[in-house]
N, C-alpha and C positions, 0 to 999 in steps of 0.2 A: 116043540112047542117053544122054546128054547130062542131058535135060531130065526122060529119066524118072528119074533118081539125085536129079536134084536135088526131084523130088515125093515119093520115097521119104525124103527124109531130112529133107523138108517137114513131113510124115506124121511122124516121129518127135520131129522137135523145135516143134512148135504146142504138146501137150497141156504142156509148159514152164512158161510163164507162169501156166498157171493155176491149176498148181501151186502155182506159189509166189504167186500171192495169193491161192489157198486156204490156204497154209500161216500167212501174213500177219494175214488175215482171221480166220483161232481164236486166232491171238495176240491180238489187242485185244479178242477177243470176251472171252478167258480175265480180260483187266485188265480189263475192264469192268465182268464179269460180280463181280470181285472186291474193285473200290473199289465198287460200289454195295450188297455187302454188309457193309462197311470200314460205309458211310455207314447201312445201316439198323439196326446195332449200335450206332452212336454216336447216331443218335436215337430208338432202342427207347423207353426216357421219354414224351418227348414223342410219342409218336405220334399219341398220340389228348387234343389239346386240350380236351376235356371231361374227357378224365379228369384229368387234369393242374389242371387249374381246381377240379375236385371235393377232391379232393387237398391244394390249398393252402387252398382255404375253410373244410375238417376241420383242417388245421393251426391258421389265424387264430385258432378257435372255441375250438380246447383253449389256447393261449397268452394267449388271452381271458382263459379260466376263471380258469388259474396264476394271472392279473398281479391280480385281484379277490381270487382267496382269498389272495393275499402282503399283497394290501393292506390287509384287513381282520382278516389277522392283524398284520402293522404294527401298524392305531389300537386292537388291544387293547391292544399290549403298549407301546404308548406312555402307552395311559390309564393304566395298570398303573405304570409307570416316574414318571408324574406324580404318582400316589397316594404311593410309596414317597420319590420326593423330597421330597412338602408332608414328611412323616412322620420322614426324614431332619433334615432343616431347622431343627428345632425342637431339634434334637441338635445341630446344625453352627452355631457360632459365625461361621464365616465368611461370611458376608452378604453380597452386594454393595448399593451403599452405593443404591442403586436401592430397594432393597426395605428398607429401615432407617426411611423415614419420620420424625419426628418425634416425641421422647418430653415427652407432657403432663405437667406436674408433676402429683401429686392432692393436695398440701397444702400448706399454708403457713404452715410454722413460721416463727420469724426465725431459728431458731439450730441446731445442732448438735444440745447437748443436750434439747431437745424432742423432735425426732425421734429422742432414744436414751433417751427415758422412753417416746414411743409405742410403739415397739419391743418392750419390757419391758412394757406392758401389754397388748399385741396377742397376747404370748405367755403370757400368764397366760392369757386369755382359751382360749387353743386348750387349756393344760394342763386347765383347768378343765372344757372339752369334753370332754377326751381320759376327766377321774378322774370325770365322772358316763356316761360314757359314752352321750354326743350326737352323739360327733366320728359315727358312722357309723348307719346306719334299718336296722330289721329288721324290717318287721313282720308275717311268718308266725312262729306256735309251732311249731320246728320240732320235730320228735321224732324217736328213732334206741334202733330194738329197742321200739317202745314207750315209752321212757321220753322225757320232755319235760327231765329234767335232764340225762340225757346226749346231746338235739338241742339244750341252751343252752350247753354247753359244748363241742361243735362249733364251735358260731357262736361263742361268744368264744375261741377258737382264730382261726378265722379273721379275729374283727376283728383278733388280734394283728398275725396278717400283713397285716392289707392295712392296718392304719396302718405297720409298721413300712415297707413297698414309700413310698407314698405320700405321708410322709415322710422317707424317702431321697429320693423325686425333687426333693418340696422343695427341701427343704437345698443338694442340687447346683447347682440354678438361685438358687437366693440368694446361694449364695457364689457362683456365675460371674455375674453378672447386669451386666454395665458400660453405656455410655449407648447403644451401638453393636449390642445386643440385646438390649432390655429386652421387645421383643414377642415375641421367642421366645422366653425363658425364662420370658414368661405363659402364649404357648402349649402350651412344655412342661410346666407346672404342669394346665394345665385335659384334656388328654390323656391325663397321666399317671391323672388322676378317670376319665375317660370308659374307658379299655381297663381299670381295675381295677375299675372297676365291669361292664363287659362279663364281664369275667373270672368276676365274683361273681353273675351275673344270674341262674343258674343257683337258688343261697341265696337269690333276693331279698334281697340286703347289700348299702347304696349305704354310700359316705361322701356325707355331710351336706355341701348347699350352702352352709350357714353356717359349716362347717370350712374346705372350698375358698376362700370368701370371705376369710376369714380368715387363710389362707397369700395370697393374692393380693393383701391390705393388708400382710403381711411384705415381701413380694414389692417392694412398689414403696416402700415404708418405707424400706426396707436401703437402696435406689437411689440414692434423693434425700437420705437421712443421706449418703453418700460423697458426691453429689457438691455438698452443702454443707460436706462439711470440704474440697474441695475449693475453694471460696468461701473459706471463711474463711482457707485458706492461703494464699489469693493478698493476700485483705484484712491478714495479718498483715505478709505481705511488704511493701506499699505502706505498712503504719502505721511496721514499719524504718525503708524507707526518706526517708519523711517525717520519723522522732527523729532520722536521721542531717543531714538537712538542716537539721535546727533546732540540731545540736551543731553544725552548718559553722555556721549562723550569729554564732552565738554565738562562736566559736574567731572569728571574722571579726572582729565587734563589740570580741572585748578584743585583737585582732591592732590594732587599727584604733584604739585607745585606747592601745595601746604608741607608736603612730605619732605619735599625737597630743603624749605627753607628750614623745617625746623633741624633734619637730618644736617644742616650746613654752621648750625650756632651751636645745635651740639659737638660738630666734627671744631669747626674752632674753638670750642669752651676744651676739649682734652686737647688740641693741639698745644694751648694756651700754657694747659697744668705742665705744673713741674715734675720731672719722673713719668711722662704722661704713658699711658700703656699702647704700645704700641698695634698690640691685639684688637684694640677698642676701635683703637682709630681705623686701621684697616678692612673691620668689622663698618663703620661709620663711612666709611670712602664708599663698600658697595653698597651699602641701601639708598648712597645718595645719589651712586652711578645710575640703580634700578631706579628708583623716583623720577631721576630727571630722563629717562630712556623710555619711561612708559608714560610724564609728561608729551611728553614728544613723539608718539607716535598719538597720543589719543589725540592731537590736534592734527596731527598730518591726517587721521581717519576722517573728521572730523573738518579739514576742509578739501579735501578729496576723496567727491562724492564717487565714486567707480571702484571703491580702496573699499579692503570687508574681506571675509571667512567664506567657501564654501564649503556645505559643511555635506558630510554621506553619511546616514544613521539609521539605523533597521530598529523592529520593534515587532520581536518576534510573538510577542505573548497576547497583544493587539490583534496583530495585522497577520501573525503567520509566519513561513519562512519566504527568503527570495523575495522579497517586496523590502524597498528604499525609500530613504527622502533625500533628494537632491535640494538643498535650497543655497540663501546667502544671509548671512547677521552682518552687522555693519558696526556689532559691537565691540567694545574693546576688550572683553572676554567674554568671545565666543560660546565657551561653555552654560551659559547663563542660557542662552537663544534654546539650546539643545536639552537645556533645566526645565524651560519655561513653555514649552511643548511636551511633555512626560509630565504635565503637571497636576492637570484639569481634566482635559480631553479625552484622553486614553487611559485606560488600567493600570501600565505598568512604565519604566521608563523607557528611554530610548536609549541604543546603543551606539556608540561615535563610530564609526570606522577611516574616516579621512575630516581633518582641516586644514582648511586649504587657503593661504595667506595669496592675493594676489588685488596687485596694483588695476587690475579689470578684473573683479571678480564678478559681473552681469555679464561680462562675455566669455568669463570660462563656467557661469553657468551655463547658459547657454549654450553651452558650444558640448556641455554634457547631457543636457536636455534631448540637443537634439540627437546624441549618439542613441539614445533610448526612445524617440517616440514613439515608435511601434508597439510599443512597450509599458507607455500609462497608460495605469489603473483609471483612471477620469479622463475621458478623450474628450468632453464639453468644459473645462473646468481648468485654462490652462496656470491658472494659481496654485493646482491643486496639485503638488512636484513628486508623487509620489508613482512607484514603476514596480513592476514585478517582472524583476531581471535578478538574476545570482550574482551574491557579491564579486564571485572570477571576475565575470565579463565589467562590473564596475571598474574592479581595479585594472584590467588591463585597457579600460577608457582613461584612466586619470594616469596613469606609469606616461600613457600614450602625448595629453594635453600638458600636463604638469610632471614632469619624467622625478623633482626633488622631493614632492611629495612624499608622505610618510601615508601606510595604507594597513589597517588592522581588520584583518578577515577574521578573527574571534567572537566569538557574541557572547558577551558573559550572561544576561538575561536573567541576573540575577533574583531578582523579584519572582518573576515568571519560572524559573527550575526552585526555587522555597515554594512555592504553591504546590506545582505538582508533585514534589515530595511530602509535603501536607497533603493534600489527596490521598497521593498512594496510602501515608502512612491512618488518615483517616479508614482508607475501605480495607483495607488490613486489622484494624480493631474493629469493625463491623463482621467483616466475615468472621475472627475470632470470635466473637458474640452468638452470631448465629452459630456456631460448632461446637461452642461450650451449651447454646439453649435445648438440643437434641442432641441424645446419645447415640452413638456409632452403632449401639446395636440393644437390641432386648429381649 
């Protein structure tokens, strides 16, 4: 009975594990199906590698086409920009120094009055061409409504407008020409003629090339006239300086004469005294001789326009190493000129390396300048007598041209070196303060 009951119970219980396993398997299958569906949806765009490759290849092709189109458009716009910049540059005076070039003079007149007269002559020739109606050319015999008279009136009116437009452009260019825009102003006049001729092409009316050439001649003359005025102004300033030095020499001669008379009186008095002091007499005789020599030298230098001192000076604090000034002064005390140069125009005083007296001072100065012509710092203004050259080379040149002259290679530059010392001291103090402000370690 017990066995029978057990079997019945076993029959009822055996399906339960299978039922549990079936339920678990069903849940796992559902979860797996869900994950498969999710992955399928996620990677659906690239399920076909061939389709994706074709799509990407098409995108690359379209991108390349767009890039080429942009490049072509850029090149076209860039070319247009360069053309416009070239046209605008003619009217824009703010040119970079690399574009300036060097203006080559067209005329060789000796003074500003010659330029002035030539400008007047060129303007008269322009007026003559306008009066004779040769400033413009129009070979076509125009008729308006069958009338040659009306056609001539039309051309005359257009000619007046043409002359007014072109002359205004030329006047603006001539008024604005300077050392740094001469080429641009020349292009401005040529472009004005070209553009006006283009606008008048339908009437076969153009500006005479000879008239354009006269305007360019006036442009160049005006520029060189103004430059000549600058040169003459500098020459007048140099002449005034020479006159001041000559007056100073004459004043020094008069002062020396007064001293000579004073010492002569003192000497006569000393000699007339009983028991005269021979030492005092000798001292007065020496002072009298010195005053006499100084007066004679001052008068000689005032009378001899070519005598003077050629000096070689440097200023390391202001101009750096290996820069010297080689100049000339006719002052009786040439060191006064060196002191004057170092007073207000530069932050430090000059050191004197040579002070050479010569009866032909301009020739000696010119010879030294020629020795170092390629080392001039300012190649445009010959009155700026600074050269980038080592002192040893200058000394060799001085020894060759003036063998008896003294030359000193030492650069004292006292104020410059004192300034450097003060700067070093200040930096050291600041460094010490910084070290004291923060502990070495904590």
